[in-house]
C-alpha positions in Angstrom: -10.9 -3.1 16.2 -7.9 -5.4 16.7 -7.4 -9.1 16.7 -4.5 -11.1 18.2 -4.4 -13.2 15.0 -3.7 -10.2 12.8 -2.1 -7.5 15.1 1.5 -8.3 13.9 0.7 -8.7 10.2 0.6 -6.2 7.4 -2.9 -5.5 6.0 -1.9 -6.8 2.6 -0.8 -10.1 4.1 -4.1 -10.5 6.0 -6.1 -9.8 2.8 -4.0 -12.3 0.9 -4.6 -15.0 3.6 -8.3 -14.4 3.0 -8.1 -14.8 -0.7 -8.0 -11.1 -1.5 -4.5 -10.3 -2.7 -3.8 -6.7 -3.3 -0.8 -5.1 -5.1 1.3 -2.3 -3.7 -0.2 0.0 -6.4 -3.7 -0.9 -5.2 -2.8 -0.2 -1.5 -1.3 3.1 -2.6 -4.5 4.0 -4.4 -6.6 3.1 -1.4 -4.4 5.2 0.9 -4.7 8.2 -1.4 -8.4 7.8 -1.7 -8.8 7.7 2.1 -6.6 10.7 2.6 -8.6 12.6 0.0 -11.8 11.7 1.7 -10.4 12.9 5.1 -9.4 16.2 3.5 -12.9 16.7 2.2 -14.6 16.3 5.6 -16.2 19.4 7.0 -15.9 19.5 10.8 -18.6 22.2 11.1 -21.1 20.1 9.1 -20.3 17.1 11.4 -20.8 19.2 14.5 -24.1 20.6 13.2 -25.3 17.1 12.4 -24.4 15.9 15.9 -26.3 18.8 17.4 -29.4 18.0 15.3 -29.2 14.4 16.4 -28.9 15.2 20.0 -31.8 17.7 19.8 -34.1 15.1 18.2 
């Protein structure tokens, strides 16, 4: 989702404006965590789940 108020701002700046400052180290940890989660995804399991939901 996008917002004209934040489209041209860095994520860390938007967080800081809302009282949630984050360090560069914290952003790096979050990025690594998201990348690790993406790597653990199992596309076959997701496809099987979608098939079961469609069949229900």
